[in-house]
C-alpha positions as CSV (number, residue, x, y, z in Angstrom):
1,X,-49.3,-35.1,0.3
2,X,-45.8,-34.2,1.3
3,X,-44.4,-33.7,4.6
4,X,-42.9,-30.6,5.2
5,X,-39.6,-32.8,6.3
6,X,-39.6,-34.1,2.5
7,X,-39.6,-30.7,1.6
8,X,-37.1,-29.0,3.9
9,X,-34.7,-32.0,2.6
10,X,-35.4,-31.2,-1.0
11,X,-35.3,-27.7,-0.3
12,X,-31.2,-28.9,0.9
13,X,-31.0,-31.2,-1.7
14,X,-31.3,-27.7,-4.2
15,X,-29.7,-24.8,-1.9
16,X,-26.2,-27.1,-1.6
17,X,-26.3,-28.2,-5.0
18,X,-27.2,-24.6,-6.3
19,X,-24.4,-22.7,-3.9
20,X,-21.7,-25.9,-4.2
21,X,-21.8,-25.6,-8.4
22,X,-21.9,-21.7,-7.9
23,X,-18.5,-21.3,-5.8
24,X,-16.7,-24.0,-7.5
25,X,-17.1,-22.5,-10.6
26,X,-17.0,-18.5,-8.8
27,X,-13.2,-19.8,-8.6
28,X,-12.4,-23.0,-9.8
29,X,-9.2,-22.6,-8.4
30,X,-9.4,-22.2,-5.2
31,X,-8.8,-24.8,-3.4
32,X,-10.9,-23.4,-0.7
33,X,-13.8,-23.7,-3.5
34,X,-13.1,-26.7,-4.4
35,X,-13.6,-28.1,-0.8
36,X,-16.7,-26.1,-0.4
37,X,-17.8,-27.7,-3.4
38,X,-17.2,-30.9,-2.1
39,X,-18.4,-30.9,1.2
40,X,-22.1,-29.3,-0.7
41,X,-22.4,-32.6,-3.4
42,X,-22.2,-34.4,0.3
43,X,-24.9,-32.8,1.7
44,X,-26.9,-32.7,-1.3
45,X,-27.0,-36.1,-1.5
46,X,-27.7,-36.8,2.2
47,X,-30.2,-34.6,2.1
48,X,-31.7,-36.0,-1.1
49,X,-32.3,-39.4,0.3
50,X,-33.5,-38.1,3.3
51,X,-36.2,-36.9,2.0
52,X,-36.5,-39.6,0.0
53,X,-36.7,-42.3,2.9
54,X,-39.3,-39.6,4.4
55,X,-41.5,-39.9,2.3
56,X,-41.4,-43.5,1.8
57,X,-44.1,-46.1,2.3
58,X,-42.9,-49.7,2.2
59,X,-40.1,-50.7,4.5
60,X,-38.1,-52.1,1.5
61,X,-38.1,-48.6,0.5
62,X,-37.4,-47.2,3.7
63,X,-34.2,-49.5,4.2
64,X,-32.6,-48.9,0.4
65,X,-33.3,-45.5,1.1
66,X,-31.3,-45.0,4.8
67,X,-28.4,-47.1,3.1
68,X,-27.5,-45.1,0.2
69,X,-28.2,-41.6,2.1
70,X,-25.2,-43.2,4.9
71,X,-23.3,-42.4,1.6
72,X,-23.7,-38.9,1.7
73,X,-23.2,-39.0,5.7
74,X,-20.2,-41.0,5.5
75,X,-18.0,-38.1,3.6
76,X,-20.0,-34.7,5.8
77,X,-17.4,-35.0,9.0
78,X,-14.4,-35.6,6.6
79,X,-15.4,-33.0,3.6
80,X,-16.2,-30.5,6.5
81,X,-12.4,-31.2,8.1
82,X,-11.1,-31.1,4.9
83,X,-12.5,-27.8,3.7
84,X,-11.8,-26.3,7.2
85,X,-7.8,-27.0,6.9
86,X,-8.5,-25.6,3.5
87,X,-10.2,-22.7,4.4
88,X,-6.6,-22.1,7.6
89,X,-4.1,-23.1,5.9
90,X,-2.6,-25.9,7.5
91,X,-1.3,-27.8,4.4
92,X,2.1,-27.5,6.0
93,X,0.9,-28.6,9.7
94,X,2.1,-31.6,10.1
95,X,-0.5,-33.4,12.8
96,X,-3.2,-31.9,10.6
97,X,-1.4,-33.6,8.0
98,X,-2.1,-36.8,9.7
99,X,-5.4,-36.1,11.9
100,X,-6.5,-35.8,7.2
101,X,-5.6,-38.8,6.3
102,X,-6.4,-40.7,9.5
103,X,-10.1,-39.4,8.6
104,X,-10.4,-40.4,5.6
105,X,-9.5,-43.6,6.3
106,X,-12.2,-43.8,8.9
107,X,-14.4,-42.6,6.5
108,X,-13.2,-45.2,3.6
109,X,-13.8,-48.2,6.7
110,X,-18.0,-46.5,7.0
111,X,-18.7,-46.8,3.6
112,X,-17.6,-50.5,3.5
113,X,-19.2,-51.0,6.6
114,X,-22.4,-49.6,5.1
115,X,-22.2,-52.4,2.4
116,X,-23.3,-55.1,5.5
117,X,-26.8,-55.5,6.3
118,X,-26.3,-54.9,10.0
119,X,-23.7,-54.0,11.2
120,X,-24.6,-50.2,9.8
121,X,-28.4,-50.2,9.5
122,X,-29.7,-53.1,10.9
123,X,-33.6,-52.5,9.6
124,X,-36.1,-50.1,9.9
125,X,-39.2,-49.2,11.4
126,X,-42.2,-46.8,10.8
127,X,-42.0,-43.9,13.1
128,X,-44.9,-42.0,13.9
129,X,-42.8,-38.5,14.7
130,X,-42.0,-38.3,11.3
131,X,-44.9,-41.2,9.8
132,X,-42.7,-43.0,7.5
133,X,-40.3,-45.9,8.0
134,X,-37.5,-44.7,9.5
135,X,-33.9,-46.6,10.4
136,X,-32.8,-48.5,13.3
137,X,-28.9,-47.9,14.4
138,X,-27.0,-51.6,13.9
139,X,-24.1,-51.8,16.6
140,X,-21.6,-49.6,14.5
141,X,-23.8,-47.0,13.7
142,X,-23.0,-45.2,17.4
143,X,-19.0,-44.9,16.3
144,X,-19.9,-43.4,13.2
145,X,-22.1,-40.8,15.7
146,X,-18.5,-40.8,17.8
147,X,-16.0,-39.8,14.8
148,X,-19.4,-37.0,13.4
149,X,-19.5,-35.4,17.0
150,X,-15.6,-35.5,17.2
151,X,-14.5,-34.2,14.0
152,X,-17.2,-31.8,13.6
153,X,-16.2,-30.7,17.4
154,X,-12.5,-30.5,16.8
155,X,-13.1,-28.8,13.1
156,X,-14.6,-26.1,15.4
157,X,-12.7,-25.8,18.0
158,X,-9.5,-24.9,15.4
159,X,-11.9,-22.2,13.7
160,X,-12.1,-20.8,17.3
161,X,-8.3,-21.3,18.2
162,X,-7.0,-20.2,14.8
163,X,-9.5,-16.9,14.4
164,X,-7.5,-14.6,17.5
165,X,-4.2,-14.9,15.3
166,X,-6.5,-14.1,11.8
167,X,-7.3,-10.7,10.2
168,X,-10.4,-9.1,10.7
169,X,-12.3,-10.3,7.4
170,X,-10.9,-13.8,8.3
171,X,-12.1,-13.5,11.7
172,X,-15.5,-12.6,10.3
173,X,-15.5,-15.7,7.8
174,X,-15.2,-17.9,10.8
175,X,-18.1,-16.2,12.9
176,X,-19.5,-17.1,10.2
177,X,-18.8,-20.6,9.8
178,X,-19.3,-21.5,12.8
179,X,-22.2,-20.1,13.2
180,X,-23.9,-21.8,9.9
181,X,-21.9,-25.2,11.6
182,X,-24.3,-24.5,15.0
183,X,-26.9,-24.5,12.8
184,X,-26.7,-27.3,10.1
185,X,-24.5,-29.3,11.9
186,X,-26.7,-30.1,15.5
187,X,-29.7,-29.8,13.0
188,X,-28.4,-32.2,10.6
189,X,-27.6,-34.6,14.6
190,X,-31.5,-34.2,15.0
191,X,-31.9,-37.2,12.7
192,X,-29.9,-39.3,15.2
193,X,-32.3,-39.8,18.3
194,X,-35.0,-41.7,15.8
195,X,-31.8,-44.6,14.8
196,X,-32.2,-45.4,18.6
197,X,-35.7,-45.2,19.5
198,X,-35.9,-42.6,21.3
199,X,-39.0,-40.2,20.0
200,X,-37.5,-36.7,19.2
201,X,-38.3,-35.8,16.1
202,X,-35.8,-34.0,13.2
203,X,-36.5,-31.0,13.4
204,X,-33.5,-29.1,13.1
205,X,-33.3,-31.0,9.7
206,X,-35.5,-28.4,8.5
207,X,-32.6,-25.9,8.4
208,X,-29.6,-27.6,7.6
209,X,-30.1,-26.0,4.0
210,X,-29.4,-22.6,5.7
211,X,-26.0,-24.2,6.8
212,X,-24.8,-24.2,3.2
213,X,-26.4,-20.5,1.9
214,X,-24.1,-19.0,5.0
215,X,-21.2,-20.2,4.2
216,X,-21.7,-20.0,0.6
217,X,-21.7,-16.3,1.2
218,X,-18.6,-16.2,3.2
219,X,-17.4,-17.6,0.3
220,X,-18.3,-15.8,-2.7
221,X,-18.9,-12.6,-0.5
222,X,-15.1,-11.4,0.1
223,X,-15.9,-8.5,1.2
224,X,-17.5,-9.5,4.2
225,X,-20.4,-7.5,6.1
226,X,-20.4,-8.5,10.1
227,X,-21.6,-11.1,11.0
228,X,-24.7,-9.3,13.0
229,X,-25.9,-8.0,9.5
230,X,-25.5,-11.0,8.0
231,X,-27.8,-13.5,10.6
232,X,-29.9,-11.0,10.5
233,X,-30.7,-10.5,7.1
234,X,-30.7,-14.5,6.8
235,X,-33.3,-14.1,9.9
236,X,-35.7,-11.7,7.9
237,X,-35.1,-13.8,4.6
238,X,-36.4,-17.1,6.4
239,X,-39.4,-15.5,8.6
240,X,-40.2,-14.4,5.4
241,X,-40.3,-17.2,2.7
242,X,-41.3,-19.1,6.0
243,X,-44.4,-17.4,5.9
244,X,-44.7,-17.3,2.5
245,X,-44.2,-20.5,1.9
246,X,-45.8,-22.2,5.1
247,X,-48.7,-20.1,5.4
248,X,-50.6,-21.4,1.8
249,X,-49.1,-25.6,2.7
250,X,-51.2,-24.5,6.9
251,X,-54.0,-23.2,4.9
252,X,-54.0,-26.7,3.0
253,X,-53.9,-28.7,5.2
254,X,-55.4,-27.6,8.5
255,X,-58.5,-25.9,6.3
256,X,-58.9,-28.2,3.7
257,X,-62.0,-30.2,5.2
258,X,-64.2,-27.0,6.1
259,X,-62.6,-25.2,2.2
260,X,-63.8,-28.3,0.6
261,X,-67.1,-27.9,2.0
262,X,-67.8,-24.3,1.3
263,X,-66.0,-24.2,-2.6
264,X,-66.2,-27.8,-3.3
265,X,-63.5,-29.0,-5.8
266,X,-62.4,-25.8,-6.7
267,X,-61.2,-25.7,-2.6
268,X,-57.7,-25.6,-4.1
269,X,-57.7,-21.8,-5.4
270,X,-57.7,-20.0,-2.2
271,X,-54.8,-21.8,-0.9
272,X,-53.0,-21.2,-4.5
273,X,-54.0,-17.2,-4.7
274,X,-53.0,-17.3,-0.5
275,X,-49.4,-17.8,-2.6
276,X,-49.2,-16.1,-5.2
277,X,-50.8,-12.5,-3.7
278,X,-47.7,-13.8,-0.5
279,X,-45.2,-14.1,-3.2
280,X,-46.0,-10.6,-5.1
281,X,-46.1,-9.0,-1.4
282,X,-43.0,-11.2,0.4
283,X,-40.0,-9.3,-1.7
284,X,-41.6,-5.5,-0.9
285,X,-41.9,-6.5,2.7
286,X,-38.1,-8.4,2.7
287,X,-36.7,-5.3,1.5
288,X,-38.5,-3.4,4.3
289,X,-37.6,-5.1,7.1
290,X,-33.7,-5.3,5.7
291,X,-33.2,-1.8,5.9
292,X,-34.9,-0.9,9.3
293,X,-32.6,-3.8,10.2
294,X,-29.5,-2.2,8.4
295,X,-30.4,0.8,9.5
296,X,-29.8,-0.2,13.1
297,X,-27.2,-2.3,13.0
298,X,-24.9,-0.3,10.7
299,X,-25.8,3.2,12.7
300,X,-22.2,3.2,13.5
301,X,-21.2,2.9,9.9
302,X,-23.2,5.5,7.9
303,X,-22.4,7.7,10.6
304,X,-18.1,7.8,10.6
305,X,-19.3,7.7,6.5
306,X,-21.0,10.9,7.0
307,X,-18.5,12.2,8.7
308,X,-15.8,11.4,6.2
309,X,-18.0,12.6,3.3
310,X,-18.4,16.3,5.2
311,X,-14.4,16.4,5.7
312,X,-13.9,16.0,2.1
313,X,-15.6,18.6,0.7
314,X,-14.0,21.1,4.0
315,X,-10.7,20.1,3.5
316,X,-9.7,21.9,-0.1
317,X,-10.2,25.1,1.8
318,X,-6.5,24.4,4.2
319,X,-3.5,25.4,2.7
320,X,-1.1,24.1,5.4
321,X,0.3,20.6,3.5
322,X,1.5,19.3,7.0
323,X,-1.4,19.7,9.1
324,X,-3.8,19.0,6.0
325,X,-2.2,15.2,6.0
326,X,-2.4,15.5,10.1
327,X,-5.8,16.0,9.6
328,X,-6.7,13.4,7.5
329,X,-4.6,10.2,9.1
330,X,-5.9,11.9,12.4
331,X,-10.1,11.9,10.7
332,X,-9.9,8.6,9.5
333,X,-8.3,6.5,12.9
334,X,-10.3,8.8,15.4
335,X,-13.9,8.4,13.1
336,X,-13.1,4.5,12.2
337,X,-11.4,3.8,14.6
338,X,-8.5,2.2,12.7
339,X,-5.6,1.4,14.3
340,X,-2.8,2.7,12.3
341,X,-3.0,4.9,9.2
342,X,-0.2,6.7,6.8
343,X,0.0,8.9,3.6
344,X,3.1,8.2,1.0
345,X,3.3,11.1,-1.3
346,X,4.9,11.3,-5.3
347,X,8.0,14.0,-4.0
348,X,9.0,15.1,-7.7
349,X,12.4,15.7,-6.6
350,X,13.7,11.6,-5.8
351,X,11.4,10.7,-7.8
352,X,9.2,8.0,-4.7
353,X,7.0,7.2,-2.4
354,X,7.4,9.0,0.3
355,X,6.2,9.2,3.7
356,X,4.3,11.9,5.2
357,X,2.5,11.2,8.2
358,X,1.7,8.4,10.0
359,X,-0.4,8.0,13.7
360,X,0.9,4.6,14.6
361,X,4.1,5.8,17.1
362,X,4.9,2.3,18.0
363,X,5.1,0.9,14.3
364,X,7.7,1.3,12.3
365,X,6.9,2.5,8.6
366,X,8.9,1.8,5.9
367,X,9.9,5.2,4.8
368,X,9.4,5.2,1.1
369,X,8.2,3.9,-1.9
370,X,9.7,3.4,-5.5
371,X,7.6,3.9,-8.0
372,X,8.2,0.5,-9.6
373,X,6.9,-1.2,-6.6
374,X,4.2,-3.7,-7.8
375,X,2.1,-2.1,-5.2
376,X,2.2,1.4,-7.4
377,X,2.2,-0.8,-10.6
378,X,-1.1,-2.3,-9.9
379,X,-2.6,0.7,-7.9
380,X,-1.9,2.9,-11.6
381,X,-2.7,-0.2,-13.7
382,X,-6.2,-0.6,-11.9
383,X,-7.3,2.6,-10.2
384,X,-8.7,0.7,-7.6
385,X,-8.3,0.1,-3.6
386,X,-6.5,-3.0,-2.8
387,X,-7.9,-5.1,0.2
388,X,-4.8,-7.8,2.0
389,X,-7.1,-10.6,2.4
390,X,-8.0,-10.1,-1.6
391,X,-4.8,-9.9,-2.8
392,X,-3.4,-13.0,-1.0
393,X,-6.2,-15.0,-1.4
394,X,-5.6,-14.3,-5.1
395,X,-2.6,-15.2,-4.5
396,X,-3.0,-18.9,-3.3
397,X,-6.1,-19.1,-5.8
398,X,-4.1,-18.8,-9.3
399,X,0.3,-19.2,-8.0
400,X,0.9,-15.8,-9.6
401,X,3.7,-14.1,-9.8
402,X,2.3,-11.1,-9.7
403,X,0.2,-11.6,-6.7
404,X,3.3,-12.9,-4.6
405,X,5.3,-9.7,-5.5
406,X,1.7,-7.8,-5.0
407,X,1.5,-9.6,-1.5
408,X,4.5,-9.3,-0.7
409,X,4.7,-5.7,-1.4
410,X,1.3,-5.3,1.5
411,X,2.6,-7.3,3.4
412,X,5.9,-5.8,4.3
413,X,4.0,-1.9,4.5
414,X,1.4,-4.0,7.2
415,X,-1.1,-2.4,4.6
416,X,-4.7,-4.2,5.5
417,X,-6.5,-1.7,3.0
418,X,-4.4,1.2,0.4
419,X,-6.4,3.5,-1.5
420,X,-5.2,5.7,-4.3
421,X,-5.3,8.8,-4.3
422,X,-5.3,10.7,-8.4
423,X,-5.0,13.8,-9.9
424,X,-6.5,12.8,-13.0
425,X,-4.7,10.1,-14.4
426,X,-1.7,10.7,-12.0
427,X,-0.7,9.0,-9.1
428,X,-0.3,11.7,-5.8
429,X,-0.6,9.4,-3.4
430,X,-1.8,6.5,-1.5
431,X,-3.2,6.3,2.1
432,X,-2.3,2.9,4.0
433,X,-5.1,2.0,6.7
434,X,-4.9,-1.4,9.5
435,X,-7.5,-3.0,10.9
436,X,-10.8,-1.5,12.1
437,X,-10.5,-1.5,16.4
438,X,-13.9,-3.1,16.2
439,X,-12.8,-5.8,14.0
440,X,-15.3,-5.1,12.0
441,X,-14.4,-6.4,8.4
442,X,-14.0,-3.0,4.9
443,X,-17.8,-3.2,3.8
444,X,-17.4,-2.1,-0.2
445,X,-19.4,1.3,1.3
446,X,-16.7,1.6,3.5
447,X,-13.8,1.7,0.5
448,X,-15.9,4.2,-2.1
449,X,-16.6,6.7,0.7
450,X,-12.1,6.4,1.4
451,X,-12.2,6.5,-2.4
452,X,-14.1,9.8,-1.9
453,X,-11.9,11.1,0.4
454,X,-8.8,10.4,-1.1
455,X,-9.6,11.9,-4.6
456,X,-10.3,15.2,-2.0
457,X,-7.9,14.9,-0.5
458,X,-6.0,14.6,-3.5
459,X,-7.2,17.9,-5.1
460,X,-6.4,20.0,-1.7
461,X,-3.1,18.6,-1.4
462,X,-2.6,19.8,-5.0
463,X,-3.9,22.9,-3.2
464,X,-1.5,23.5,-0.4
465,X,2.0,22.8,-2.3
466,X,0.6,25.1,-5.4
467,X,0.4,27.3,-2.3
468,X,3.6,26.5,-1.4
469,X,5.5,26.7,-3.7
470,X,3.5,30.7,-4.4
471,X,5.1,31.2,-1.5
472,X,8.6,29.7,-1.9
473,X,8.5,31.8,-5.7
474,X,7.8,35.0,-3.9
475,X,10.3,34.3,-1.7
476,X,12.7,34.6,-4.3
477,X,11.5,37.0,-6.9
478,X,12.3,39.2,-3.4
479,X,15.7,37.6,-3.3
480,X,16.1,38.6,-6.9
481,X,15.3,41.8,-6.2
482,X,17.9,41.6,-4.0
483,X,20.5,40.4,-6.0
484,X,19.2,43.2,-8.7
485,X,19.9,46.1,-5.9
486,X,22.9,44.9,-5.3
487,X,23.1,44.7,-8.9
488,X,22.7,48.6,-9.6
489,X,24.9,49.0,-6.2
490,X,27.7,47.0,-8.0
491,X,29.4,50.4,-8.8
492,X,29.0,52.3,-6.0
493,X,29.9,49.2,-3.8
494,X,32.6,48.3,-5.2
495,X,34.2,51.6,-5.0
496,X,33.8,51.8,-1.3
497,X,35.2,47.7,-1.3
498,X,38.4,49.2,-2.6
499,X,39.1,52.1,-1.0
500,X,39.4,49.6,2.1
501,X,41.4,47.0,0.1
502,X,43.6,50.4,-0.6
503,X,44.2,51.1,3.3
504,X,44.4,47.9,4.4
505,X,47.7,47.1,1.7
506,X,49.2,50.5,2.5
507,X,48.9,50.0,5.9
508,X,50.2,46.5,6.0
509,X,52.5,48.0,3.5
510,X,54.1,50.8,5.7
511,X,54.2,48.2,8.6
512,X,56.6,45.9,7.0
513,X,58.1,48.5,6.2
514,X,58.7,49.4,9.3
515,X,60.0,46.4,10.1
516,X,61.9,45.7,7.7
517,X,63.9,49.6,8.8
518,X,63.8,48.8,12.0
519,X,67.3,46.9,13.5
520,X,66.0,43.8,15.4
521,X,69.5,41.9,15.8
522,X,69.6,42.6,19.8
523,X,66.2,41.1,20.2
524,X,66.0,37.9,21.9
525,X,65.4,34.8,19.4
526,X,61.6,35.1,20.8
527,X,61.4,38.2,19.4
528,X,62.8,38.0,16.5
529,X,60.7,35.0,15.6
530,X,57.4,36.5,16.4
531,X,58.5,39.6,14.1
532,X,58.9,37.3,11.1
533,X,55.8,35.7,11.9
534,X,53.9,39.1,11.8
535,X,56.1,40.2,8.8
536,X,54.6,36.6,7.0
537,X,50.9,37.7,8.3
538,X,50.7,41.0,6.9
539,X,52.6,39.5,3.4
540,X,49.2,37.3,3.4
541,X,47.2,40.0,4.6
542,X,48.4,42.7,1.4
543,X,48.5,40.0,-0.7
544,X,44.0,39.3,0.1
545,X,43.8,42.2,-0.4
546,X,45.5,42.8,-3.8
547,X,42.4,39.5,-4.7
548,X,40.2,40.9,-3.1
549,X,40.1,43.9,-5.6
550,X,40.1,41.3,-7.9
551,X,36.9,40.2,-7.1
552,X,35.7,43.9,-7.1
553,X,36.9,44.5,-10.9
554,X,35.7,40.6,-11.7
555,X,32.3,41.8,-10.2
556,X,32.3,44.9,-12.1
557,X,33.5,43.3,-15.6
558,X,30.7,40.2,-15.2
559,X,27.9,43.2,-15.1
560,X,29.2,44.7,-18.0
561,X,29.0,43.3,-21.1
562,X,32.2,43.5,-23.8
563,X,35.7,41.4,-23.6
564,X,37.3,44.2,-20.9
565,X,39.8,41.6,-18.7
566,X,40.0,38.9,-21.3
567,X,43.4,37.3,-21.8
568,X,45.8,34.6,-21.8
569,X,45.2,32.0,-19.1
570,X,46.6,28.2,-18.6
571,X,44.2,25.5,-17.1
572,X,47.3,25.4,-15.0
573,X,46.6,29.2,-13.5
574,X,43.4,28.8,-13.3
575,X,42.8,26.0,-11.6
576,X,45.6,26.6,-9.0
577,X,44.3,29.5,-8.0
578,X,41.2,27.9,-7.7
579,X,42.2,25.0,-5.4
580,X,44.0,27.7,-2.9
581,X,40.5,29.8,-2.7
582,X,38.7,26.1,-2.0
583,X,40.9,25.0,0.8
584,X,39.1,26.4,3.1
585,X,35.9,25.6,2.1
586,X,36.3,21.7,0.9
587,X,38.9,19.5,2.5
588,X,40.4,18.5,0.1
589,X,42.1,15.6,2.2
590,X,39.3,13.0,1.4
591,X,38.9,13.4,-2.3
592,X,41.0,13.1,-5.1
593,X,41.2,15.9,-8.0
594,X,42.7,14.9,-11.0
595,X,44.5,16.8,-14.1
596,X,43.6,15.1,-17.2
597,X,44.7,17.7,-19.6
598,X,48.5,17.9,-21.7
599,X,50.4,20.6,-20.3
600,X,51.1,21.9,-23.8
601,X,47.5,22.5,-24.3
602,X,46.0,25.9,-26.2
603,X,46.0,28.5,-23.2
604,X,42.8,30.2,-22.6
605,X,40.9,33.3,-23.7
606,X,38.5,34.4,-20.6
607,X,38.5,36.3,-16.9
608,X,40.9,35.0,-14.9
609,X,38.4,35.8,-11.5
610,X,35.2,34.7,-13.3
611,X,36.2,31.6,-14.3
612,X,38.1,31.0,-10.9
613,X,34.1,31.0,-9.8
614,X,33.7,29.2,-12.5
615,X,36.2,26.3,-11.5
616,X,35.4,26.9,-7.3
617,X,31.3,26.4,-7.6
618,X,32.3,22.9,-10.3
619,X,34.1,21.6,-6.9
620,X,32.3,22.7,-4.7
621,X,29.4,21.2,-6.2
622,X,30.9,17.9,-6.9
623,X,32.2,17.7,-2.8
624,X,28.3,18.6,-2.0
625,X,27.1,15.6,-4.4
626,X,30.3,12.9,-3.0
627,X,29.4,13.8,0.6
628,X,25.9,12.7,0.1
629,X,26.0,9.4,-2.3
630,X,28.4,9.0,0.4
631,X,26.1,9.4,3.5
632,X,22.5,7.7,1.2
633,X,24.6,4.4,-0.3
634,X,27.5,3.8,2.3
635,X,29.2,2.1,-0.3
636,X,32.5,-0.3,1.1
637,X,35.5,1.3,-0.3
638,X,34.1,4.1,-2.3
639,X,35.7,7.8,-2.5
640,X,35.5,10.7,-4.4
641,X,37.7,11.6,-7.2
642,X,36.7,14.6,-9.7
643,X,38.6,14.9,-12.5
644,X,38.7,17.5,-15.1
645,X,39.9,17.2,-18.3
646,X,40.6,19.4,-21.3
647,X,41.9,18.9,-25.3
648,X,41.4,21.2,-27.9
649,X,38.1,20.6,-29.6
650,X,38.5,22.6,-32.8
651,X,41.0,25.7,-34.4
652,X,39.3,28.6,-32.2
653,X,37.9,26.1,-28.9
654,X,39.0,24.1,-26.2
655,X,36.6,21.7,-24.8
656,X,36.8,21.2,-20.9
657,X,35.4,18.2,-19.3
658,X,34.9,18.4,-15.2
659,X,33.6,14.9,-14.2
660,X,32.5,13.9,-10.6
661,X,31.6,10.4,-8.9
662,X,28.6,11.8,-6.2
663,X,25.3,11.7,-6.5
664,X,24.0,12.5,-9.8
665,X,21.1,14.8,-10.4
666,X,17.7,13.0,-11.0
667,X,16.5,13.5,-14.6
668,X,13.6,15.3,-14.5
669,X,15.5,18.2,-12.9
670,X,18.0,18.8,-15.7
671,X,15.5,21.1,-17.3
672,X,16.4,23.2,-13.9
673,X,19.6,22.4,-13.1
674,X,21.0,25.9,-14.9
675,X,17.5,28.0,-13.0
676,X,18.1,30.9,-10.9
677,X,17.3,29.8,-6.9
678,X,16.8,26.4,-8.0
679,X,19.0,24.1,-6.1
680,X,19.6,20.9,-5.6
681,X,21.6,19.9,-2.3
682,X,20.0,18.4,0.1
683,X,19.9,21.2,2.8
684,X,18.3,24.6,1.6
685,X,21.0,26.3,4.1
686,X,23.8,24.7,1.9
687,X,22.7,26.2,-1.6
688,X,21.1,29.1,-2.6
689,X,20.5,27.9,-6.0
690,X,22.3,30.4,-8.1
691,X,25.7,28.9,-8.2
692,X,25.5,27.1,-11.6
693,X,23.1,30.2,-13.1
694,X,25.9,32.3,-12.6
695,X,28.1,29.9,-14.6
696,X,26.2,29.9,-16.9
697,X,25.7,33.6,-17.8
698,X,30.0,34.0,-17.1
699,X,30.3,31.0,-19.9
700,X,27.7,32.3,-22.3
701,X,27.7,36.3,-22.2
702,X,31.3,37.3,-20.8
703,X,33.0,34.7,-22.9
704,X,30.7,33.4,-26.0
705,X,31.0,30.0,-25.2
706,X,29.0,27.4,-23.8
707,X,27.7,24.3,-21.1
708,X,25.9,21.9,-21.0
709,X,25.8,18.5,-18.8
710,X,25.1,15.3,-18.4
711,X,24.0,13.3,-15.4
712,X,23.2,9.6,-13.8
713,X,21.1,9.2,-10.3
714,X,23.8,7.7,-8.3
715,X,26.2,7.7,-10.2
716,X,28.1,10.8,-11.4
717,X,27.8,14.3,-12.8
718,X,29.8,15.9,-16.3
719,X,29.6,19.3,-17.1
720,X,31.3,20.2,-20.7
721,X,32.1,23.7,-21.3
722,X,33.6,25.8,-24.6
723,X,35.6,28.3,-24.7
724,X,38.0,30.2,-26.7
725,X,41.7,29.8,-27.5
726,X,43.6,32.8,-26.9
727,X,45.5,34.1,-30.6
């Protein structure tokens, strides 16, 4: 009958072989998977012949199996260190390379020594604790034992020291490996005392198979659960299936005589029936115990997941966008206890994902992400959350430029996890999360809850944005009503304003006449100079009063239909008057204004005041765009330039081009550029959104002309207008 030592040794053989092959074919390109596969084969080879040795019944068979099993044993310390070396990414560490090479040479030495009949396995003798022919240590076997403990211990020390610098997921993997190493290698080390005829049975060999299973879980399940859950699951599994497998064997071994006495030759039916019954009940017992254990161990995780689900339902009632985003980051960081969090939202105006809120004052977040960034492209393509450690692993395993760019992008953002927030198929934002303060990893259940939260957040954000846009629209409607009222009152207002202008003109004119008629020859030079200055100031007042009256007339003509006030005008006449007005608002010394047209170009049929208003707006808008580009791009040697070109297009029309090299207009704004109250200026205080709307009305309605524009962001804008030629 097979002993328990034989059964567990061969169980280890099967388990190590199976999980080694499973891990390898899960990702054959992964160096970690490859090195684990080699180590699993070493353990499987050793345990196979260990089982044969435990089952040996002659000294010759025991000696042969002992020497063969040591071939696998020789490779185990080296392959374990090589696995740790790859897992911790120590390929660039010169010291570790030397240790790797030295351990390889020592392993080859032991393989050569193993061929000697006396130096390694000296002989075998029958030993009662295991009831088989067991090897006796040769002179050099002690050096192998020393090598075994030194290299395994050093590998564990590397794992322990390096884990402090690793991410939460890598730390949990280190916990898996350290736990499995203690169980597996100390278990395997219990086979050493009998080599020296110390009567300590190799009871730890029963648990070596657990080592292979545990580390395989760590490799395959990259989104690891907490180590305590894994250990508990493993413990429950061992307890349940030890009962299922062990109880029938115990009954058959200890009660065999009694069963034969009562059942005769059919005594084996009872152990077999017991095994069948336990095998049927076992899975249900395991599932029940596993759920009870997880409910206790994951109580805190389930609590915050329930909290996040409740929050995701209630957040759609919040209308203030800034308050909503702050609430989301606050709930996530406080409930889940995350080091930091941030939310980026897509901004239509700049066509980029802009950082809206963040919770970590000591951390510098990238202010914006472009839509063509690898992270954004991947999220739009896959519609899935991203974990940095998984991306990094795939980058290392596949050596793909796409994963390299993605890993660089996530590392620059400092993102441990990125949760996309989709509204239908549109990515409206991303939630960026740091590590958990507890050091635990993000489980699949966590990511599912975060994804539900992100999807609900998308709806809540859309509602809040719609509410804000509605408020702005109401303000615009109110402003439009005010403008309509002003238009209705234009006739009365213009009459009152013209009366004031007329009074000022009379006062200024009378004062000028009085000064001219007064004899100042007897005054001191200082007084004469002062009188001269007053006379000039009064002349300017009178001139501006006249211009003010023309503006009022222009407003009246603009609100009325027909060709009233249209007269032949030259380009120079219009631009001279425009620059005379605009110089009080624009610093003309900071830009170049270029006139690019022939002197003999035909006259324009137009309203002088209204065309003056058109070009005033063109220059004013271009100046703001130039300043915006200066501030945003900070280009060495950049200077603003506005070019005004004109040419006769047909016998009846003139085409005028106004080009600037300012910031330009985003493509999606082209449809709204002439919409009332829409402005592209960086501050709402700088623009009312009425300038271009009024320009179009002047050109198309009053002058029966055409206006269009084209613009390139960060390059400049061109407006094209067509006006009639004066006949």
